[in-house]
N, C-alpha and C positions, 0 to 999 in steps of 0.2 A: 349478422349483426354482432358487433363486438360487445363484450361484457367487461366488467370492471377489472378482472385479472388481465385482460389484454391491454388495457390502458396502463395498468401497473407495470407490465413488462416493457411497454414502449417508453414510458416515462423513466423507468429505471435504467434503460439502455442509454438514454440521453444523459442522465445524471452521471453514469459511470464514464462515458466518453469525455464529458466536460471535466469531471473530477480527475481523470488521468492527465489530461492536458494541463490543467492549472496546478496539479500536484507536482508535475515535473518541471514547471516553469522556473522554479528557483535554481535549478541546476544548469541553466543556460547562461554561460559566461562569454563564449566566443563561438566562432564558426565551427571549431572542432567539436564542441558540445552539440551544436545545432545539427550538424550534418553527420557526425560520426559517433556521438554519445561517448567520446573518449575511448571507443572500442572496448566498452565494458559490458555489452549486452550478451547474455548467455546464448550459446549456440542453439539450444532447444527453443528459446524464445524467437530467435531469428527464423528458425525453420517454420514455426507456426505463423509468423508474420508473413513470410514469403507465400505460404499456402493461402492465407486470407487475401493477399494482394492478387495472386493468380486466379483465385476463384471469386469472380465478381457476381453481382446480381444477375447479369446477363447469362453467366454460366449456369447458375442455379435454376434459372427459368428455362433456358433454351435446351440444355442437355437432356433433361427428362422429357421434354416435348419431342426432341429428335428421336430419342430411344423409343418413345411410345408410338410415334408414327412410322418409324422404320425398324431399327434393331440396335444391337450393341456394337455396331461397326465403328463407332466413335472411339472405341478402345485402341484401334489401330493408330490413330493420331497420338494417343498417349505413349505408345511405344517409341515413336519418333521423337516425341518431346522428352522422354527419359534419356535417350541417347544424346540429345542436345544439351541437357543439363550436365552430363558427365563431360562432354566436350568443353563446355564453358568452364566447368570447375577446374580442369587441368590445362586449359589453354589461356583463358582470359584472366582468371583470378590471380595467378602468379604475377602477371604483368602489372595489375593494379596495385598489388602489395609491394612489388619491387620498387615502383616509383612513389609509393606512399602518398597516393592522391587523396584529396578530400572528396572529389566527385569523379566519376569515371571519365568525364570528358576532359579532365586535366591530363589524362594520358595522351590524348590527341595533341595537346599543346606541347608536351615533351617530345613527341615523335615527329609531328608535322607542322607545328607552329600555332600561334594564337588564332589565326583565321579559321583553321579547321575546328578548333574547340568552340568558337563562337557559332560557326555554322551548324555544327552538330547540336549544340544547345538550343538553337532556334528551331531546328527541325523537331527536336524532342518536345519543346514547349508547344508547338502548333499541333503536332499529332496527338500528344497527350491531352491537350485541351479538347480536341474533337472526340477522342476515345472516352475520356472521363465524362464528357458531357452526355454521351449516350448511356453510359453506365449509371450516371446520376439520374437521368431521366427515367430509366427502367425502374430503379429502386423507388424513386419518388412517385411514379405512377402506381406501383403496387400499393404503397402506403396510402396514397390519396384515395384509391378505390376501397381499401379496407376501412379507412377512417371516415370516408365520405367528405374529405376536404377538397377544396379546389386545388388544381395542380400547381398554380403559381405560388401560393403561400407554402405548400409542401416543399417545393424546390428551394424556396428562400430559407426555410427552416433547416434543410439538409446542408445548404451552403454555409449558413452562419455557424452551425455546430461544427462542421468540418474545419472551417477557418479558425475557429476559436481554439480547438485543441491542438491543431497542427502548428499554428503560429506561436502559441505560447509554450508548447512542450518540445518542439523540434522532432527529430527522428526518433527519440526515445518515446515520445507520446504516440507516434505513428506505430512503432513496433508493439507497444503494450496494448493499444486499442485494437490492433490487428489480432493479437492473441485472444482478447475478449470476443471479437467477432468470429474467429475460427472456432472457438469452443462453442459459441452459440449455434452456428449453422451445422456443425458436426453433431452436437448433442440433440438439437431439435430434429435434424434429419433422422438420426438413429431412433429417437422416441417415436417419430411418425411411422417409420418403417416397422418397428415392433408392433405398434398399434394396428397397422394394416394387416400384418401377418396373423395376428391373433383374432381378427374379425372374420376370417375366411376359413371355412371347413377344409381340413386337410393341411392347413398352414402353408409353410414354404414349399413343401413337396407339390401341393396342388397348384400353387402359383407357377412354379417352374414347369410343371407338366403342361398347363394350359398355354403358357407363354411359348414353350418349345413347339407345341402343335401349331401355334400361330406364326411361327418363324421369327419371333422377336428376340431369340437368344443367339442369333448368328453373330459371330465376332469377326471372322476373317472372310473377306470377299476377294477371292483369287482372280476375279475378272475373266475375260474371254481367253481361250487358248491361243497361243501364237499361231498365226496363219488363218484365224477366223476372219470372215469378211468384215466384221465390225470391230476388229481388234484395235486399230489406231483411233477410231472414233471414240470407243469406250475409254481408252487409256487417256485421251485428252479431255474428256467431258465428265467422267464419273470420278468424283473425289473420294469415293469409298473403296476403290480398289486398293488392296493392301500396299502395293509398291508406291502408289501415289500418296496414300494417306501417311505412310511412314516418312516418305521424303518431305511431305508438307510439314509434318510435325518436327522433323529434324531442322530444316532450313528456317521455318517460321519461328520456332522456339529459340534457336541460336540467336536470331536477331532480337527477339523479345527479351531473353534472359541475359544476353551478353552485352547488349548496347542500349538497354533501357535503364535510365537513371532510377526510375520508380522501383524497379525490382532489384537491380544490382546494388543500390545504395544500402539496402538492408544487410547484404552480405559483407559490406565493409565495416559493419559495426562490431564484429567479433574481433578478438584480440589478435589472432594469428592467421596466417594464410592457410595453414592446414585445417584449422577449425572452420574457416569459411568454405573450403573445398568439401569437407565432410558434411557441412550443413546443406549445401546445394545438392550433394549426391544423395542425401536422405530424403529430400523433399518429395520424390516420387512416391514414397510410402504414404504420405499424407494425401497426395492427389489420388492415389489408388483407393484409399479408404473413402474419400469423398465421392469418387465415381461409383464405387460399390454401393454406397448408400443411395445416391440420387438416381443411378440407373436402375437399381432394384425397385425404387419407388415408382418408376415409370412403367412397370410391367402392366400391360393392359388388363382391365377388368372385362373379360368377355362375358357372354351370356351365362356360361356355366358357373363362373365365379360369382356372378350376381345371384344365381339360383342358390348357391351355397350360402350367400348372405341371407337370402330369404328364409332358408331352412334354419339358420342360426337364430333368426328373429321370430320364429313361429309363435312363441308364447305371447310376445308383445303384439304381433299382428292379429292373433285370435281375439284379443280384447278390443280391436279397432275395426273399422269398416273396411271394405275392400279397397276403397279409395285411399285410406290410411296406409294399408299394406303397400300399395304401389308407391306412395310417397316415401315410406321409410326404407323400402328395399331398393329404390332407384329404378325399378322396372316393373312391368306388369307381372305379378306373381301368378304362377300357374298351379299353386297348391290346391288339392281337391277341396279342402275345407273352405278355402278362400272363394272358390267358384260357387260352392253351395251358399255361402253368405250372400254373394252377389245375386244368385238365383232367388234365394228366399226374399231378399230385399225387393227384387223386381216383382216377385210374386205377390208380396204384400201391397205393392203399389197398384197392381192391376185391379183387384177387387174394388178399391175406392174409385177407380176410373169408371168401372162398369156400373157401380151403384149410382154414381153421380149422373152417368148417362141415362140410367133407368129413371131416376127422378126427373131428369129433364124431359124424357119422353112422356112420363105420366102427367107432368104439368102441361105439356103440349096437348 
């Protein structure tokens, strides 16, 4: 059940987003302002904006779930993604700045004609509409469950707020709202991680030990040895094998970062080509920090870590019933004093049963 601080945070977020959009609306004079912000956006701001665009609600929800159910082999994809960023930085960005394009698809018009530009723009619009629809649905679904709202009005609220600050503030509003969002999910994730670590006996060392014993800290999957009977089947069906994962990250991220208007447009808002290249080259640091926070949060709470939580809450459990101990600890507590309380409670209930039975027999 949400409390008033939760509502304050949610309402404050909407106010900040709308305030940024309307505050920057006065600077929009032409398409250069709307699409490029006169190339006056600081490099650090673009770096955080790129990070917030890359890390969507789907990423924050799905990556911890994947790490919890499997392990940390998702990091292999990050390696290929990092190589793709460096390739885009030194192959794509120089061409975009050389032709001084307003959008990246203008480059296609210079090289291959107007038809290729229109075709690429249409493909981007359709695919982005589908992809953004999924991301919007995931975010709205999470908020609707937390707030107890119907999904329809929640979606409508998200759409209206997004349109208001984007349409009025242009790419400047997009960049600065992305900065706010990046700081929010990094800060909230870090605070949650620290809270979880402090609630477990042994702290981070105990978490890493239990997760290691459960096989949740595996990072590299080398796959079957060449010549193994299932070598080709595994190579073609298992996406977590290191060579497949790195290649997937390299090819997929080059397409996403190099030819996607949504991501690349932010990199065109800095003043020089060199600044844009450095900005994209440094974004893996932010992605790595995000993965470290949210993969770490996904470390499974096994029975031993839950027992540690029970021991940490011994004092509070001693003042409650055995049922209360099970509720606060999240599992059936096996502490001796808890068993005695349960035994004493059942022992106290038995005499009343026997006495009532005796009274019944005497009345009979």
